[in-house]
C-alpha positions, 0 to 999 in steps of 0.5 A: 594580552593585558593582566592586572596585578593588585594587592588587597591592602593599599593606602587609598583604595583596597584591592577588592574595590579596585577590582569592582571598579575595573570590572565596571569598565568595559575595557576590563571586563575580560582582563585577568586580575590577579590578587597578590595578598597576605589575606588567605581566609576563605571568606576573603577569597570568596569576596575576591571571586565575587568582585571579579578576581581571576586568581588569588596568590598568597604572599609571600610567594615563590616568584616561579609560582607567580610566573606560572599563574600569570602564564596560566591566566594569560593563556586561558583568557 
């Protein structure tokens, strides 16, 4: 099973734009996409959901929590 991990704040393309572009591609329409970011506002999370993010994890995060979220996303898709 594939999974995409991205950050919101990147130098060339932000994470929301990346997610939107990936969701436009047939190969990524059902691929889980997890946003790892310092952005914790509800407005930003809503934008992520609208863009097609499957999950949202706030940095800093516990590595065990990351593994739990990834396992959950892979099993449920």
